[in-house]
C-alpha positions as CSV (number, residue, x, y, z in Angstrom):
1,M,-4.5,-106.4,-37.5
2,T,-1.0,-106.1,-39.0
3,S,1.8,-107.9,-37.2
4,M,4.6,-105.4,-36.5
5,K,8.0,-105.1,-34.9
6,S,8.8,-101.4,-34.6
7,K,12.2,-100.6,-36.0
8,L,11.7,-98.1,-38.8
9,I,11.5,-94.3,-38.8
10,V,10.8,-91.8,-41.4
11,F,12.1,-88.2,-41.5
12,G,9.5,-85.5,-40.8
13,S,8.3,-83.1,-38.3
14,T,8.4,-85.9,-35.7
15,A,10.1,-89.3,-35.6
16,V,7.3,-91.5,-37.0
17,V,7.4,-95.2,-36.3
18,F,7.0,-97.5,-39.3
19,S,7.4,-101.3,-39.0
20,L,9.1,-104.5,-40.0
21,L,6.2,-106.4,-41.5
22,A,5.8,-110.1,-41.0
23,S,2.5,-109.9,-42.9
24,S,0.2,-107.1,-43.8
25,V,-3.2,-106.2,-45.1
26,M,-3.2,-102.5,-46.2
27,A,-5.5,-100.3,-48.1
28,E,-4.3,-98.7,-51.3
29,L,-1.8,-96.0,-50.5
30,D,-2.5,-92.4,-51.4
31,V,1.2,-91.4,-51.7
32,K,2.8,-94.0,-53.8
33,I,6.4,-94.5,-55.0
34,S,5.3,-94.4,-58.6
35,P,1.9,-94.9,-60.3
36,A,2.5,-98.7,-60.5
37,K,4.4,-99.2,-57.2
38,E,3.0,-98.5,-53.7
39,F,5.9,-100.0,-51.7
40,V,8.9,-102.3,-51.8
41,E,9.5,-105.2,-49.4
42,I,13.0,-106.5,-48.8
43,P,14.7,-108.8,-46.2
44,Y,16.6,-107.0,-43.5
45,E,18.2,-108.6,-40.4
46,G,15.9,-111.6,-40.5
47,N,12.7,-109.6,-41.0
48,V,10.9,-108.1,-44.0
49,V,11.1,-104.4,-44.3
50,R,8.5,-102.4,-46.1
51,I,9.8,-99.2,-47.9
52,Q,7.1,-96.7,-48.6
53,R,6.5,-93.0,-48.5
54,I,5.0,-91.0,-45.6
55,Q,1.3,-90.8,-46.1
56,D,0.7,-87.5,-44.4
57,K,0.7,-84.9,-47.2
58,E,1.2,-82.1,-44.7
59,N,4.5,-83.6,-43.5
60,V,7.7,-81.5,-43.6
61,L,11.3,-82.2,-42.8
62,S,13.0,-81.2,-39.6
63,G,16.5,-81.6,-38.3
64,G,19.8,-81.7,-40.1
65,F,18.5,-82.6,-43.6
66,T,16.6,-79.4,-43.9
67,K,19.9,-77.5,-44.1
68,T,20.8,-76.0,-47.5
69,S,24.3,-74.7,-46.8
70,R,27.4,-76.3,-45.3
71,A,31.0,-75.2,-45.5
72,C,32.8,-76.3,-48.6
73,P,35.3,-77.9,-48.3
74,P,34.5,-80.5,-47.1
75,F,30.8,-80.4,-48.0
76,C,31.1,-79.6,-51.7
77,I,28.6,-80.4,-54.4
78,Q,29.4,-83.7,-56.0
79,P,29.4,-84.3,-59.8
80,I,26.8,-86.5,-61.5
81,L,29.6,-88.6,-63.1
82,V,31.6,-89.5,-60.0
83,A,34.1,-91.7,-61.9
84,P,34.5,-93.1,-65.4
85,G,32.3,-96.2,-66.0
86,V,30.2,-95.7,-62.8
87,T,26.5,-95.3,-63.2
88,T,24.7,-92.6,-61.2
89,I,21.2,-93.6,-60.2
90,G,18.0,-92.1,-58.6
91,E,15.5,-93.5,-56.1
92,L,13.5,-95.7,-58.5
93,E,16.7,-97.3,-59.8
94,L,17.9,-97.9,-56.2
95,L,14.6,-99.5,-55.3
96,D,14.9,-101.7,-58.4
97,F,18.5,-102.6,-57.4
98,L,17.1,-103.7,-54.0
99,E,14.4,-105.9,-55.5
100,S,16.4,-107.3,-58.4
101,K,19.9,-107.6,-56.9
102,V,20.0,-107.3,-53.1
103,K,17.0,-109.6,-52.5
104,D,18.8,-112.4,-54.4
105,N,22.2,-111.8,-52.9
106,Q,23.5,-110.7,-56.3
107,G,24.2,-107.1,-55.2
108,V,25.1,-105.1,-52.1
109,L,23.8,-101.7,-51.1
110,I,26.5,-99.8,-49.2
111,D,26.1,-97.0,-46.7
112,A,29.5,-95.5,-47.1
113,R,29.1,-93.1,-44.2
114,V,31.0,-93.3,-40.9
115,P,29.4,-95.6,-38.3
116,S,28.0,-92.7,-36.2
117,W,25.8,-91.5,-39.1
118,H,24.8,-95.1,-40.0
119,A,23.6,-95.7,-36.4
120,K,21.2,-92.7,-36.6
121,G,19.3,-94.2,-39.5
122,T,20.0,-95.9,-42.8
123,I,18.3,-97.0,-46.1
124,P,16.7,-100.4,-45.5
125,G,18.8,-103.2,-47.1
126,S,22.1,-101.3,-46.6
127,I,25.3,-102.5,-44.9
128,N,27.7,-100.1,-43.4
129,I,31.2,-100.1,-44.9
130,P,32.8,-96.7,-44.1
131,F,34.5,-94.9,-47.0
132,T,37.7,-94.8,-44.9
133,L,38.0,-98.5,-45.0
134,F,38.1,-98.7,-48.8
135,E,41.0,-96.3,-48.7
136,Q,43.2,-98.8,-46.8
137,S,45.8,-100.9,-48.5
138,A,44.9,-104.4,-49.7
139,N,46.7,-106.1,-46.8
140,N,44.3,-104.5,-44.3
141,G,42.4,-107.3,-42.5
142,D,39.2,-105.3,-42.1
143,L,39.2,-104.3,-45.8
144,I,39.8,-108.0,-46.8
145,E,36.7,-109.0,-44.7
146,A,34.6,-106.1,-46.2
147,M,35.6,-107.1,-49.7
148,R,34.5,-110.7,-49.0
149,K,31.0,-109.4,-48.5
150,L,31.2,-108.0,-52.0
151,G,32.3,-111.3,-53.5
152,V,35.9,-110.2,-53.8
153,K,38.8,-112.4,-52.6
154,R,42.3,-111.4,-51.7
155,V,44.7,-113.6,-53.7
156,G,46.7,-115.8,-51.4
157,Y,44.8,-114.9,-48.2
158,D,42.1,-117.7,-48.4
159,D,43.7,-120.9,-47.1
160,P,47.3,-119.8,-48.0
161,G,50.0,-122.5,-48.1
162,A,53.0,-122.6,-45.8
163,V,55.2,-120.7,-48.3
164,T,52.7,-117.9,-48.6
165,K,52.4,-117.6,-44.9
166,L,56.1,-117.5,-44.5
167,M,56.5,-114.8,-47.2
168,R,53.8,-112.7,-45.7
169,S,55.4,-112.9,-42.2
170,F,58.7,-112.0,-43.7
171,K,57.3,-109.0,-45.6
172,G,55.6,-107.8,-42.4
173,L,58.8,-108.0,-40.4
174,L,60.5,-105.9,-43.1
175,G,57.7,-103.4,-43.3
176,L,57.0,-104.1,-46.9
177,N,53.7,-103.3,-48.4
178,D,52.0,-106.2,-50.1
179,S,49.0,-104.3,-51.5
180,H,49.3,-104.2,-55.3
181,P,45.7,-104.1,-56.8
182,S,46.4,-107.3,-58.7
183,N,46.1,-109.1,-55.4
184,W,42.3,-108.9,-55.6
185,D,40.3,-111.5,-57.4
186,F,37.2,-109.8,-58.9
187,S,35.9,-112.8,-60.9
188,E,32.9,-113.1,-58.6
189,A,32.5,-109.5,-57.6
190,K,28.9,-108.4,-57.0
191,E,27.1,-105.4,-58.3
192,I,27.2,-102.7,-55.7
193,A,25.5,-99.3,-55.1
194,L,27.0,-96.7,-52.7
195,W,25.4,-93.7,-51.0
196,C,26.0,-91.2,-48.2
197,N,24.3,-88.1,-47.0
198,G,23.5,-86.3,-50.2
199,M,24.7,-84.5,-53.3
200,W,27.0,-82.3,-51.0
201,C,28.6,-85.4,-49.3
202,G,31.9,-86.7,-50.5
203,Q,32.0,-90.0,-48.5
204,S,30.5,-92.4,-51.1
205,P,32.4,-90.7,-54.0
206,R,35.7,-91.2,-52.1
207,A,34.7,-94.8,-51.5
208,I,34.0,-95.4,-55.2
209,R,37.3,-93.8,-56.3
210,A,39.1,-96.0,-53.7
211,L,37.4,-99.1,-55.0
212,I,38.4,-98.3,-58.6
213,K,42.0,-97.8,-57.4
214,H,41.8,-101.4,-56.1
215,Q,40.5,-102.2,-59.6
216,Y,36.9,-103.0,-58.7
217,P,35.1,-103.2,-62.1
218,A,33.6,-99.7,-62.6
219,E,30.7,-101.2,-64.6
220,K,29.6,-103.1,-61.4
221,I,29.4,-99.9,-59.3
222,K,26.4,-97.6,-59.0
223,Y,26.3,-94.2,-57.2
224,Y,23.1,-93.0,-55.5
225,R,24.0,-89.3,-55.5
226,G,20.8,-88.1,-53.7
227,G,21.7,-90.0,-50.6
228,M,19.9,-89.6,-47.3
229,Q,18.8,-86.1,-47.9
230,A,17.0,-86.9,-51.1
231,W,15.6,-90.1,-49.5
232,A,14.3,-88.0,-46.6
233,I,12.8,-85.3,-48.9
234,L,10.7,-88.0,-50.6
235,G,9.5,-89.4,-47.3
236,L,10.9,-92.9,-47.8
237,S,11.3,-95.3,-44.9
238,V,14.5,-95.4,-42.9
239,V,15.7,-98.1,-40.5
240,V,17.6,-97.6,-37.3
241,P,20.1,-100.5,-37.1
242,D,20.2,-100.6,-33.3
243,T,16.4,-100.3,-32.9
244,R,16.6,-96.9,-31.2
245,L,14.3,-94.2,-32.7
246,S,16.1,-91.1,-33.7
247,S,15.5,-87.9,-35.6
248,L,18.3,-86.7,-37.8
């Protein structure tokens, strides 16, 4: 029998439990990702997550991602080209990014939604960095920590000398903003892919534009425009970070 730890859901008529697989022996899948690919396995929170499609060919969506219409603004259709130099990708390219970049810690997949959405269910392999955080100034401590996860350093904030500490304190007392984009060191910046709730969701586009304002190299940024709605339509596995099953 397959060894399992239940932690995955898929979107359908019910909340269907998938698994974090330590090992598996499985018959050939009927509903594949592509003719040559049945599933993708990636590390997630100390386990191995299998991403595959729902095998029930009668399965249909239920819940919020069945909606076709939301008020615009704010839920407006997003462009294919979200920013100059940024590559827009689909599901196969995203899965390749997980296998070729995220697995080897050369890339980061970012769920740019607010934490309440992330907690309901996310694409396996993602980390949650809300779009609002990227819109903060470069002297924001939480943004500095988030950027470190992307391989980006804040110049002068890693082991600063006594003079730097003194100047920083002095600027803080005067209320001066020490957030010029040149304060970031992107020499070791990782490739990143961002997504949110779908082609009507502006959260990841806002995050991308904010990153570019901070001078993150556009050629290292990918935008998964389909987001959670397209992911759900294709019946791909979704992980609930806090292990609670949920139906979106």
